[in-house]
N, C-alpha and C positions, 0 to 999 in steps of 0.2 A: 583802737583798731589793730588787730593782730596781722602781722605780715607772715605769709606762708610762702616758702619757696616752692616753685612749681617744678615738677620733674620734666625734663625734656621728653618729647614724644619718643616712645619706644620704636626703635628701628631694627628690624631683623638684619643680621649680618648677611651679606651676600656670600654665597658659597662658591668656591671654585668648582667648575664643572668640566667634565670630559664627556663630550657627547651630550646625552640627555640625563646623565647621572652625576651627582655631586661627588667630588673627591672627599674621602677615600673610598666610598662605596663603588666607584667606577673601577677601582683597582682589585676588587674581589676576584680571586682566581689568578692573579698576576704575581710574578716574582717582584719583590721589593727589597730595598735596603732599609733596615730598621735599626735605629739607635735608641737604646733604652736610657732613661733618666739616670744621671749619675755616672755615666761612662762615655768614653770617646770611641769605644769599640762598636762597630756595626756588624750586623748579621744579615745574610742573604736568606730571606724567608718567602713563603707563599702565603698571601693574605687569604684567609678562609671566610671570615665573617667580620662585620663592623656593627657595633651596637652603641647604645647610649652610655654604657658603663666602660666600654673598652673594645678590644678587638681580639680575634682568634687568628693565629697563624700556625704554620707548620715549618719546620726546618727543612732545607733542601738536602742536607747530608748530616752525618754524625750519628751518635748513639740514639738520638730521639727522632730520627728522620721520619716524617709523616705523622707523628703524634701531635694532636691539637694542643696548643698552648694558649691560655687566656692571659691577656695583659690589660690591666686597667689603664685608662687614658693618662692617669697621673704618672705612669711608668714609661710613657712614650715621649722621648725627646723630639725625634723627627723621623720621617720616613719618606721615601721617594722611589721612583723607578730606577733600576740600576743603569749604569752606563758601562761601556766596554771595559774600562779599567777596573770597575768593581767586580765584574764577572771573572776577569783574569786573576785578580787578587784572591777571590774565593776559591778558585780552582787550585791555586798554589798551596792552600792550607792542608 
């Protein structure tokens, strides 16, 4: 008699939600603090789109202000809404 390991039942991960939309989709159109993989430097961006393969954002200032930038999920370390200190630090740059 062969013994087979059984897989635990599949459970869909619960998404964090803001209102009726899951995060990060709820943040589309909002300013966010984004940190890319491999760096401790964060950027103030506006989230434009969220998809299966990554996200699209635009910079709030600088040479490429307003130009859409695609970033695959593997390049995103973390993102969150900004707090007062973040906004003050970005204005000082």
